[in-house]
Structures are given as structure tokens and as C-alpha cells.
C-alpha positions in Angstrom: -0.3 3.1 4.1 2.9 5.0 4.4 4.8 2.0 3.2 2.5 1.5 0.2 2.6 5.1 -0.8 6.4 5.3 -0.4 6.8 2.3 -2.7 4.1 2.8 -5.3 6.4 1.7 -8.1 7.3 -1.6 -6.4 3.9 -3.2 -6.5 1.2 -3.9 -9.0 -1.3 -5.9 -7.0 -2.4 -5.5 -3.4 -4.3 -8.2 -1.5 -6.0 -7.0 1.6 -8.3 -8.9 3.9 -11.3 -6.6 4.4 -12.8 -8.6 7.3 -10.4 -9.0 10.1 -10.7 -9.7 13.8 -9.5 -6.3 14.7 -10.8 -3.6 12.4 -11.1 -3.8 8.6 -8.9 -3.4 5.6 -11.1 -0.6 4.2 -8.5 2.1 5.2 -6.2 1.0 2.4 -8.8 1.1 -0.4 -8.3 4.8 -1.4 -6.9 4.8 -4.9 -7.4 1.0 -5.4 -9.1 0.2 -8.7 -10.7 -3.1 -8.0 -11.7 -5.2 -5.0 -12.1 -9.0 -4.8 -14.1 -10.1 -1.7 -16.1 -13.0 -0.5 -18.3 -10.5 1.3 -19.8 -8.8 -1.7 -23.1 -7.9 -0.2 -24.6 -4.6 -1.3 -23.5 -2.9 2.0 -19.9 -4.2 1.6 -19.8 -3.1 -2.0 -20.9 0.3 -0.9 -18.1 0.4 1.8 -15.5 -0.5 -0.9 -16.8 2.1 -3.4 -16.9 4.9 -0.8 -13.1 5.4 -0.6 -12.7 5.2 -4.4 -12.8 1.6 -5.6 -14.0 1.5 -9.2 -15.4 -2.1 -9.2 -16.0 -4.9 -6.7 -15.8 -8.6 -7.7 -17.4 -11.5 -5.7 -14.6 -14.0 -4.9 -17.0 -16.9 -4.9 -18.5 -16.2 -8.3 -16.3 -13.7 -10.2 -12.7 -14.8 -9.9 -12.3 -15.3 -13.6 -13.8 -11.9 -14.3 -11.5 -10.3 -11.8 -8.4 -12.0 -13.3 -9.5 -10.9 -16.8 -10.0 -7.3 -15.5 -6.5 -7.2 -14.0 -4.9 -8.6 -17.2 -6.7 -6.3 -19.6 -7.3 -3.1 -17.6 -4.2 -2.9 -15.5 
């Protein structure tokens, strides 16, 4: 997190694996605008929204919508 915050101007897209063998990637979601996940269950969506994610896209069904969102919104 310190590296991301110290270099905010150096990146535009962050890809994080939310489901890992040790822990989760949820800790880096604060301030993230959109999440793309293949685990878009209602519970996982709520876990993403809790730290501040605006919208969650299902990787299996909404990749095109996610890419369009990134191109237009951000």
C-alpha cells in the first residue's frame, strides 16, 4: 500500500487477486473505483464495496462492460 500511495501518479490501472492462498487483496481496495472479479457473489460484492469500491464487475460475464467503464469513466 505504501508503494501504491507513494507512486499514485505512476499508475492508472491496478490488478489485484482478491482470492489468494494467504489472505485476500481486499486491503488495497480503499480508494479503488471499480473491481473486476470472478467471485462476484453478493457477499464478495459487499466485501469490495465496504472499503470504497464504487462498482464491481463479474469477470465471467462483464469484461466488456468493465473495459468500457475504464475507457469512458477513467
